[in-house]
N, C-alpha and C positions, 0 to 999 in steps of 0.2 A: 769647680762646675765643669762640665764636658761642653764642647761645642757644639756636640746635638741637643743638648737641654737647653744652653743660649738659645740656640737656634729657634727651639720650639717656643720659649716664653717670647720672643721677638714677636713671631708668627701670631700667638696668641693675643698678644697686645696691639699688633698692627689690626687684625679683626675686631679687637674690641672698639679700638679707635673708627673703624669704619663704621661698626654697627651702631656707636654714638651718633657719628655724622648722619649716618640715614634715620635713626629714631628721632635727632632734631628735626631734620625734613618733615617726616609723618607728621611730627606732633605739628609744625606748621601748618599741613595739608588738613590739619582735621575740620576746620571751616570753609568745606566748599569743595575739597579735593585739591588736586595740583592743579597750578595754576599754568597759563598759558603762558608760550613766549610772547612779550610783552611786545605791543605795536607803537611806532613810535615816530616821530617826522624822519622819513628817510634820505632827506637830502644829507644830512652826514655820511651816512651810511653808502652812498652811491659808489664812494671810489672803492669800498670792498667788493660790492658785485661786479659780475663780469660783463663789461660794456664793449660794444663794438666800435670798431676803428673809425674815425670820423673821414669824410673825404676830403683829400687833399684840395680837389676845387671845387669850390660851391658850384649849384649850377645854376645856368643863365636863367634870368628871369624869362626867355622866350625860346627857353631848350626843353625838350621833352626827355632828354638823355640824363641820367643821373650817375654820375661818374663812380665808378666802380660797380656797376649793375651787371649781370652775367648778362640780360635779354632785354630787350626791349618794353615787356609788360613785366608787368609786377609780380613776384613768386611770394605766395604768402606763407611759403613754405621756411621752416626755419634754417638758416645755412650761415648764422653770422653768432659772433660770441654775444651773448648778452639774450638773444630771439628765444621765443619760449614756444616749446611743442608740448602736445598732449601725449602722454604714455599709459596705454590701455595694458592692465596687467589683470590676466585671466589664468588661471592656475587652476589643471583637473586632472591630477596626477594619482594614479592605482597604481599599487605594486604590490603581488603577492607570489612569494616563494616559499618553496617546501625542499627541504634536503633532510635526506636520513644517510647516516654512515654506519657500515656493519664491518667488523674485523674479528678474525680469531686466529689463533695461532697454537700450534701443537709443535714440539720439540721432546725427541727423545734420543739419549744416549747411552750406548751400553758397552763394555769392555772388559775383557778375562783374557789371561796369558798361562793355558793350560800347558803349554808345551813353549820354551824360549832357552833352547841350546841348554837346559838342565837347570838355568838359574834358577826356574821356579821355586825349587826345594830348596832355596836358601830364604823364601819368604817365613816371616812367623809362622805359627802354627797357629795361629787367631783366625790368619787371613787366608780364604779360599781363592785359589789362584783363575777357578773357571767363573767367578763372580766379582771381579776387583772394581768395576764402574758400573752403575746402574742409576744416569740420571733422566729427569723429565721435565719438561714447563709447560705450561698452559696459560694463555693470556688470551683476553676478550675486550673487545670497545665497541660500543654501541653508542651512536650519536643521534640525535636528532633536532631540527631547528625550524621555525617558522616565521615569516614574517606577513604580514596584513594590513598595508598601511594607504589610506585614502585620503588626499589632501585638495580643498577647491577652496580657491580666492578668485574675488572678481571687484577690481576697481577701477579708479582712474586718476590720475595725479598730473598735473602741470610742471613742468621741469624746464631749466633752462641751459641753455648751451654754454658751457663754462670754458670748452675748448673746439679750436680748430686743428685737425691732425694733419701732417704735410701730406698725406693721402686724399683728402679732403672729410674723411670721415669727423663726426660730430661726437665729443664727449660731453654728455648729459648729466645733470646733477638736481634732483628735487626733494623738498620738505614740505610734509604738510602734518599739521597738528589739528586734532578733533576734539572736543571735549564735550562729552553726554553725562549729566547730571555731575557726578564725582570721579567719572573713569576717563581719563586722557587717553587717546590714540595718536601713537606716532607712526607715520610713515614716512621713508626713505627709499629713492632709488636713484642708480648711477649706472652708468654704463657707455657704450659705446655703439654710435649710430652710422649706418650710411646713408647719405642723401636720397641714394634711388629708391630706398625703402619707405620714408617718409612720404605719406600720401597725400592726395590734394587738400585733404582736410587738416593737414599738418597734425598727424597722426601717428603714432607708432605703437605696434603690438611688442610686448614683453620677446616672443620667439624672435624677433628680428633685432634684439639688443645683444650686443657681445659684451662679455665680462660682465654680466648683467649683476647687479646685487641689491637686495629687495631686502629692506627693515619693516617687519609691520609686527609692533610692542605696542605697550602702553603702561600707564600708573596709575593708580589709585586703589579703591577701596578691596575692588574683585581680585586685584594682581598681588596686593597684599596679603591678603588671604590664602591666596595660593602659591605662595612664595613659602619654602621652608626658612626659618628662624635663623639668624647668624652661627646661632649655637650649636644648631640640628647640623649644616652643613660642615660647619668646624669640625664636630664629632666624626661625622661622615668620611670626611679625609684623612684624619689622623689616627683613628681605628683601625687596627690592622685584622681584625677580624667582624 
């Protein structure tokens, strides 16, 4: 058995096992569709969540100043690990491109040896010294491409501050799930925010988030129908034509 055939068999086996696992999950979701992430007592999970550092000295009973505060008045904007910030995702992109390429080239070459110090007489009688070489070539290439795309997304999500960078920028991350009938929508937002870009209402827009990663997908009956079967995907990958 060749190494290539062995790798192919392993790939088919892995795809089959993945397909079997996915089939089992879909069978479990027949009654009511995909399940939401469970909601449980958050107390045991608190250490895994980003938590702000506690002040080293407690605030005195008669003191209005809180240790570690940046200003005398309370700032409702997110600034520490564990704070919540509202992210406004609004995308309205449109792109339209048209490209046309045309190229043509013609070559011609001719050579003769009617007189060459008398050596032309040594050529075979079947060869005409006045017409030894006559070559030509021609090629043409025409290409055209077009892109017409339009995307529109508008949503709002609450995210947590997961890290404060040395320069004061905030790393945020948020996850939200919503289930409508048998369709589950899953939204994830991550990125880096400047504290100066956070509004007084503790919100930030997508255009002000650096290294933004937005994932908006789902699972359920409609998504399953729109997804090609694993056999079809594997066939499209392996077939060379």
